[in-house]
N, C-alpha and C positions, 0 to 999 in steps of 0.2 A: 382308533389305532389298532392295528392287528399285527402281531409279531408271531412268526413261525420260527421254531428252532429245529435245525437239522443236524444230523450226525457229523456232516462235514460240508465243505464248500461244493464239492462235486455233487452231493445229494441235493443240495439247494438248487444248483444250476439245472440238474436233471428235472426236478419238479417244475421250476420256473418255465422251462422251455417245453414241458410236456404238452401233449395234445389235450389232456384233461384240464390243465391249468389254463390253457389258451381259450378253451370253451367257457370256463368260469369267468375269465377276464372280460369277455364280451359283455356279460351281464353286469359285472362289477363296474366297468367303465361307463355303462349306460346310466347307472344310478348314483355314482359317487364321483368325487374329484380327489385326485391325489396321485401318488407315484409309488413305485416299489423299488427296492434295492436289496442287494445281497451284501451283508456285512460279515466278513469272516471273523472268526474268533482270533485270539491273540496268537496262538501257535500257527494257525493257518495264515494269518497276516505275515508272520515271519517267513513262512514257506513261500508265500506269493511274492514277497519282495525278493527273496533269494533266487526265485525262478527266473528273474529277468523280465517279468511281465511289465513292470514299470521301468521306464527309462530314468535312471538317476543321473542328474547333472551336478557336477561340482560347481559351487558358486564362488 
C-alpha cells in the first residue's frame, strides 16, 4: 500500500493527471495490480459536497 498526502484536492488531481505521473504509471501498471483514488480530507469533502459535484437525491 502506498499513500500520498497532498496539501489539497486540487494538488492531488494536478499530480495524478501530470505527465510525470502518467509516465510512472506505465511502469507501475506493468509490475503491480491495484487501483488509485483521491480521497479528500474532511473539510475538502464538505466543500466538494457543497459545490454540487455530487447529485443529492431526497429519499
